Backbone as CSV, one residue per row, in Angstrom:
resi,resn,N_x,N_y,N_z,CA_x,CA_y,CA_z,C_x,C_y,C_z
1,MET,176.187,-94.509,-11.365,175.428,-94.541,-10.117,176.014,-95.564,-9.148
2,LYS,176.362,-96.747,-9.667,176.912,-97.783,-8.812,178.263,-97.358,-8.234
3,SER,179.061,-96.666,-9.037,180.361,-96.203,-8.549,180.192,-95.148,-7.459
4,GLU,179.156,-94.317,-7.559,178.873,-93.307,-6.531,178.500,-93.973,-5.206
5,ILE,177.731,-95.036,-5.288,177.345,-95.774,-4.077,178.576,-96.420,-3.444
6,LEU,179.433,-97.028,-4.277,180.650,-97.656,-3.756,181.592,-96.626,-3.130
7,LEU,181.706,-95.459,-3.761,182.558,-94.405,-3.223,182.048,-93.917,-1.873
8,THR,180.743,-93.716,-1.768,180.142,-93.282,-0.508,180.313,-94.352,0.568
9,ALA,180.142,-95.614,0.187,180.337,-96.711,1.146,181.792,-96.768,1.612
10,ALA,182.732,-96.541,0.696,184.154,-96.550,1.067,184.471,-95.426,2.044
11,VAL,183.897,-94.246,1.806,184.105,-93.119,2.725,183.616,-93.494,4.114
12,TRP,182.436,-94.069,4.208,181.882,-94.418,5.517,182.614,-95.595,6.161
13,LEU,183.218,-96.459,5.349,184.052,-97.518,5.899,185.277,-96.910,6.581
14,PHE,185.898,-95.907,5.946,187.024,-95.224,6.568,186.586,-94.485,7.836
15,VAL,185.399,-93.901,7.824,184.889,-93.230,9.027,184.804,-94.238,10.175
16,LEU,184.280,-95.412,9.878,184.166,-96.466,10.895,185.546,-96.893,11.395
17,ILE,186.493,-97.050,10.498,187.851,-97.447,10.883,188.481,-96.377,11.777
18,PHE,188.364,-95.102,11.380,188.929,-94.011,12.178,188.273,-93.955,13.552
19,PHE,186.955,-94.184,13.596,186.230,-94.171,14.867,186.734,-95.283,15.781
20,ILE,186.848,-96.488,15.252,187.297,-97.632,16.053,188.724,-97.406,16.551
21,LEU,189.609,-96.938,15.673,190.995,-96.699,16.075,191.094,-95.618,17.149
22,ALA,190.301,-94.563,17.011,190.315,-93.495,18.024,189.806,-94.021,19.368
23,CYS,188.776,-94.850,19.329,188.256,-95.427,20.574,189.273,-96.362,21.216
24,VAL,189.931,-97.183,20.402,190.934,-98.104,20.922,192.094,-97.329,21.538
25,LYS,192.458,-96.213,20.930,193.565,-95.395,21.438,193.159,-94.591,22.674
26,GLY,191.866,-94.623,23.032,191.402,-93.952,24.243,191.012,-92.504,24.039
27,ARG,190.842,-92.074,22.816,190.445,-90.691,22.545,188.960,-90.524,22.812
28,ARG,188.597,-89.343,23.283,187.187,-89.054,23.556,186.506,-88.658,22.248
29,ILE,185.493,-89.401,21.871,184.727,-89.137,20.653,183.290,-88.855,21.054
30,ARG,182.790,-87.708,20.643,181.391,-87.376,20.911,180.588,-87.635,19.641
31,LEU,179.582,-88.475,19.750,178.817,-88.882,18.577,177.716,-87.896,18.200
32,LEU,177.152,-87.197,19.166,176.043,-86.297,18.855,176.444,-85.177,17.885
33,PRO,177.578,-84.492,18.086,177.977,-83.485,17.092,178.210,-84.085,15.707
34,SER,178.752,-85.300,15.669,178.973,-85.966,14.383,177.645,-86.280,13.702
35,LEU,176.672,-86.695,14.490,175.344,-86.973,13.939,174.716,-85.697,13.378
36,PHE,174.870,-84.588,14.090,174.353,-83.308,13.584,175.036,-82.908,12.280
37,ILE,176.341,-83.140,12.191,177.064,-82.836,10.956,176.465,-83.630,9.799
38,VAL,176.260,-84.914,10.008,175.701,-85.773,8.955,174.317,-85.282,8.552
39,ILE,173.471,-84.996,9.521,172.104,-84.568,9.224,172.089,-83.248,8.459
40,PHE,172.829,-82.259,8.938,172.770,-80.934,8.312,173.470,-80.889,6.955
41,VAL,174.620,-81.528,6.817,175.306,-81.527,5.524,174.451,-82.253,4.486
42,THR,173.877,-83.372,4.877,173.018,-84.121,3.947,171.765,-83.319,3.601
43,PHE,171.171,-82.679,4.596,169.972,-81.868,4.340,170.273,-80.752,3.336
44,PHE,171.379,-80.039,3.544,171.695,-78.938,2.644,172.067,-79.432,1.249
45,ALA,172.618,-80.632,1.150,172.877,-81.208,-0.176,171.562,-81.542,-0.878
46,LEU,170.558,-81.923,-0.108,169.250,-82.256,-0.696,168.506,-81.027,-1.209
47,LEU,168.922,-79.843,-0.796,168.256,-78.617,-1.270,168.542,-78.334,-2.736
48,ALA,169.574,-78.973,-3.283,169.880,-78.857,-4.718,169.618,-80.213,-5.361
49,PRO,168.354,-80.504,-5.721,168.010,-81.843,-6.216,168.723,-82.178,-7.524
50,SER,169.174,-83.421,-7.595,169.857,-83.906,-8.787,169.700,-85.418,-8.831
51,GLY,169.344,-85.935,-9.991,169.211,-87.376,-10.142,167.775,-87.844,-9.993
52,GLU,167.642,-89.133,-9.816,166.334,-89.773,-9.717,165.653,-89.410,-8.392
53,VAL,164.366,-89.075,-8.474,163.605,-88.722,-7.274,163.283,-90.006,-6.508
54,LEU,163.731,-90.062,-5.262,163.469,-91.219,-4.408,162.200,-91.039,-3.589
55,LEU,161.967,-89.789,-3.158,160.838,-89.499,-2.293,160.464,-88.040,-2.443
56,SER,159.176,-87.764,-2.458,158.694,-86.381,-2.487,157.835,-86.126,-1.269
57,ILE,158.158,-85.029,-0.584,157.353,-84.603,0.556,156.897,-83.194,0.211
58,GLY,155.688,-83.079,-0.290,155.218,-81.785,-0.792,156.056,-81.396,-1.999
59,SER,156.633,-80.212,-1.960,157.487,-79.777,-3.069,158.958,-80.137,-2.828
60,PHE,159.264,-80.703,-1.662,160.634,-81.096,-1.334,160.894,-82.489,-1.896
61,ARG,161.939,-82.591,-2.741,162.271,-83.867,-3.372,163.608,-84.379,-2.857
62,ILE,163.617,-85.630,-2.470,164.865,-86.288,-2.096,165.319,-87.072,-3.309
63,THR,166.480,-86.687,-3.838,166.991,-87.313,-5.057,168.230,-88.145,-4.742
64,SER,168.470,-89.138,-5.581,169.553,-90.092,-5.336,170.932,-89.429,-5.347
65,ASP,171.221,-88.628,-6.363,172.551,-88.013,-6.454,172.802,-87.037,-5.313
66,SER,171.799,-86.255,-4.956,171.960,-85.301,-3.860,172.145,-86.011,-2.525
67,LEU,171.407,-87.081,-2.335,171.527,-87.855,-1.097,172.922,-88.461,-0.974
68,LEU,173.401,-89.077,-2.051,174.740,-89.667,-2.022,175.822,-88.607,-1.825
69,LEU,175.657,-87.461,-2.480,176.628,-86.382,-2.337,176.667,-85.877,-0.890
70,GLY,175.492,-85.677,-0.299,175.423,-85.218,1.088,176.019,-86.228,2.049
71,LEU,175.729,-87.504,1.845,176.282,-88.540,2.715,177.796,-88.646,2.549
72,ARG,178.277,-88.501,1.308,179.721,-88.569,1.074,180.431,-87.377,1.707
73,ARG,179.893,-86.179,1.490,180.518,-84.982,2.071,180.515,-85.029,3.598
74,SER,179.393,-85.432,4.174,179.330,-85.503,5.637,180.256,-86.598,6.159
75,GLY,180.384,-87.696,5.424,181.295,-88.759,5.816,182.743,-88.302,5.801
76,ILE,183.105,-87.525,4.781,184.470,-86.993,4.710,184.731,-86.068,5.893
77,LEU,183.782,-85.199,6.181,183.958,-84.254,7.288,184.051,-84.978,8.635
78,VAL,183.145,-85.890,8.894,183.158,-86.643,10.153,184.418,-87.507,10.240
79,GLY,184.791,-88.108,9.127,186.012,-88.915,9.100,187.241,-88.098,9.430
80,MET,187.316,-86.877,8.917,188.455,-86.019,9.217,188.478,-85.619,10.695
81,VAL,187.305,-85.416,11.274,187.236,-85.110,12.711,187.752,-86.306,13.517
82,PHE,187.283,-87.517,13.175,187.738,-88.717,13.889,189.233,-88.932,13.684
83,LEU,189.716,-88.714,12.463,191.136,-88.885,12.175,191.974,-87.879,12.961
84,SER,191.489,-86.651,13.036,192.243,-85.643,13.797,192.281,-85.998,15.274
85,ARG,191.197,-86.526,15.807,191.187,-86.951,17.215,192.160,-88.113,17.423
86,LEU,192.359,-88.902,16.387,193.242,-90.058,16.473,194.710,-89.654,16.417
87,ILE,195.081,-88.770,15.509,196.507,-88.530,15.269,197.057,-87.278,15.919
88,ILE,196.203,-86.322,16.274,196.728,-85.099,16.871,197.030,-85.349,18.336
89,ASN,198.252,-85.054,18.707,198.722,-85.277,20.059,199.354,-83.986,20.550
90,PRO,198.910,-83.442,21.668,199.486,-82.178,22.141,200.957,-82.287,22.533
91,GLN,201.479,-83.485,22.707,202.873,-83.653,23.072,203.807,-83.731,21.861
92,VAL,203.271,-83.596,20.654,204.096,-83.630,19.453,205.027,-82.421,19.458
93,LYS,206.305,-82.667,19.223,207.291,-81.586,19.220,207.748,-81.326,17.783
94,VAL,207.573,-80.085,17.325,208.053,-79.641,16.021,208.987,-78.465,16.285
95,LYS,210.135,-78.457,15.635,211.141,-77.439,15.907,210.822,-76.133,15.185
96,GLY,211.387,-75.047,15.705,211.279,-73.744,15.068,210.089,-72.936,15.547
97,LYS,209.902,-71.764,14.914,208.803,-70.865,15.280,207.456,-71.499,14.997
98,VAL,207.366,-72.172,13.849,206.111,-72.843,13.495,205.796,-73.926,14.521
99,GLY,206.803,-74.677,14.924,206.618,-75.719,15.928,206.162,-75.166,17.260
100,ASN,206.721,-74.021,17.651,206.305,-73.391,18.914,204.843,-72.969,18.862
101,LYS,204.441,-72.368,17.740,203.035,-71.951,17.598,202.109,-73.159,17.549
102,LEU,202.525,-74.210,16.847,201.726,-75.424,16.754,201.556,-76.065,18.127
103,THR,202.630,-76.109,18.894,202.562,-76.645,20.252,201.607,-75.820,21.113
104,GLU,201.676,-74.506,20.964,200.790,-73.618,21.722,199.317,-73.841,21.332
105,VAL,199.065,-73.987,20.038,197.694,-74.236,19.567,197.168,-75.541,20.145
106,PHE,197.976,-76.611,20.097,197.540,-77.895,20.642,197.317,-77.814,22.150
107,PHE,198.163,-77.060,22.831,198.022,-76.894,24.273,196.667,-76.259,24.603
108,TYR,196.336,-75.163,23.914,195.071,-74.481,24.194,193.865,-75.270,23.691
109,LEU,194.026,-75.979,22.594,192.946,-76.847,22.120,192.650,-77.921,23.150
110,ASN,193.687,-78.474,23.724,193.517,-79.482,24.766,192.806,-78.893,25.979
111,LEU,193.181,-77.672,26.384,192.512,-77.018,27.513,191.039,-76.740,27.203
112,LEU,190.765,-76.298,25.970,189.389,-75.983,25.594,188.500,-77.214,25.577
113,THR,189.040,-78.341,25.157,188.209,-79.537,24.993,188.213,-80.462,26.200
114,GLU,188.992,-80.147,27.238,189.029,-81.047,28.396,187.765,-80.944,29.250
115,LYS,187.041,-79.859,29.143,185.824,-79.664,29.936,184.677,-79.275,28.998
116,LYS,183.522,-79.848,29.234,182.358,-79.565,28.399,181.822,-78.168,28.705
117,ILE,181.516,-77.425,27.642,180.904,-76.102,27.796,179.396,-76.305,27.860
118,SER,178.755,-75.766,28.901,177.297,-75.898,29.003,176.649,-74.656,28.394
119,PHE,175.986,-74.854,27.288,175.327,-73.760,26.584,173.918,-73.577,27.119
120,LYS,173.542,-72.317,27.309,172.183,-71.984,27.721,171.529,-71.217,26.583
121,LYS,170.257,-71.438,26.406,169.535,-70.803,25.309,169.695,-69.283,25.367
122,GLY,170.170,-68.717,24.261,170.353,-67.279,24.166,171.643,-66.762,24.779
123,HIS,172.472,-67.671,25.334,173.706,-67.254,26.005,174.908,-68.058,25.510
124,ILE,174.953,-68.340,24.225,176.029,-69.155,23.668,177.363,-68.430,23.757
125,ILE,177.387,-67.168,23.345,178.631,-66.396,23.365,179.147,-66.255,24.798
126,GLU,178.237,-66.041,25.738,178.644,-65.905,27.132,179.264,-67.196,27.657
127,ALA,178.712,-68.359,27.255,179.248,-69.644,27.705,180.657,-69.867,27.161
128,ILE,180.869,-69.515,25.889,182.199,-69.647,25.290,183.170,-68.684,25.976
129,ASP,182.710,-67.457,26.194,183.554,-66.452,26.849,183.932,-66.898,28.263
130,GLU,182.991,-67.475,28.973,183.249,-67.955,30.333,184.314,-69.054,30.319
131,ARG,184.213,-69.968,29.361,185.211,-71.047,29.259,186.588,-70.475,28.920
132,LEU,186.640,-69.516,27.996,187.910,-68.886,27.645,188.505,-68.142,28.839
133,CYS,187.646,-67.497,29.644,188.126,-66.802,30.847,188.681,-67.794,31.874
134,GLU,188.043,-68.959,32.002,188.563,-69.985,32.915,189.980,-70.390,32.514
135,ILE,190.177,-70.579,31.227,191.509,-70.953,30.735,192.493,-69.811,30.958
136,TRP,192.038,-68.592,30.687,192.899,-67.424,30.870,193.319,-67.297,32.330
137,GLU,192.375,-67.542,33.251,192.682,-67.439,34.677,193.678,-68.506,35.119
138,LYS,193.649,-69.671,34.477,194.646,-70.688,34.781,196.042,-70.215,34.380
139,GLU,196.099,-69.482,33.276,197.384,-69.067,32.719,197.873,-67.725,33.292
140,SER,196.949,-66.866,33.704,197.350,-65.565,34.270,196.536,-65.308,35.526
141,THR,196.427,-64.039,35.926,195.744,-63.737,37.181,194.360,-63.137,36.998
142,THR,194.116,-62.401,35.885,192.822,-61.756,35.703,192.286,-61.992,34.298
143,CYS,190.983,-61.820,34.168,190.331,-61.950,32.865,189.723,-60.622,32.496
């Protein structure tokens, strides 16, 4: 149990380090999506109770092992997002066909993330489609 706590703490320490480094490097980090990742991954881990019961709310039990597992998994996922924001650079040049495709992917990823998509209730697909059309219009003449 103690090793599980230390492992989870180490994961979150790396998340903090990646976050600080990304901020220092000037990368845009959005915290709200990361918070949602932590909440939902941890919640779904709690649906499979394992270990000592820490709290019971009706028939829903929050157990120690499930809580630590959810926090560790969400920490790994959030940490990887922060790390990718830190090290991925659209100006990276890789030679060959793979390099050309990778450069193209980074180029479009950069275009997609440079402007916030405003989602409206019941119109999520339309908002994404509208953003993709804006990018398409920049690159060609019609959508």
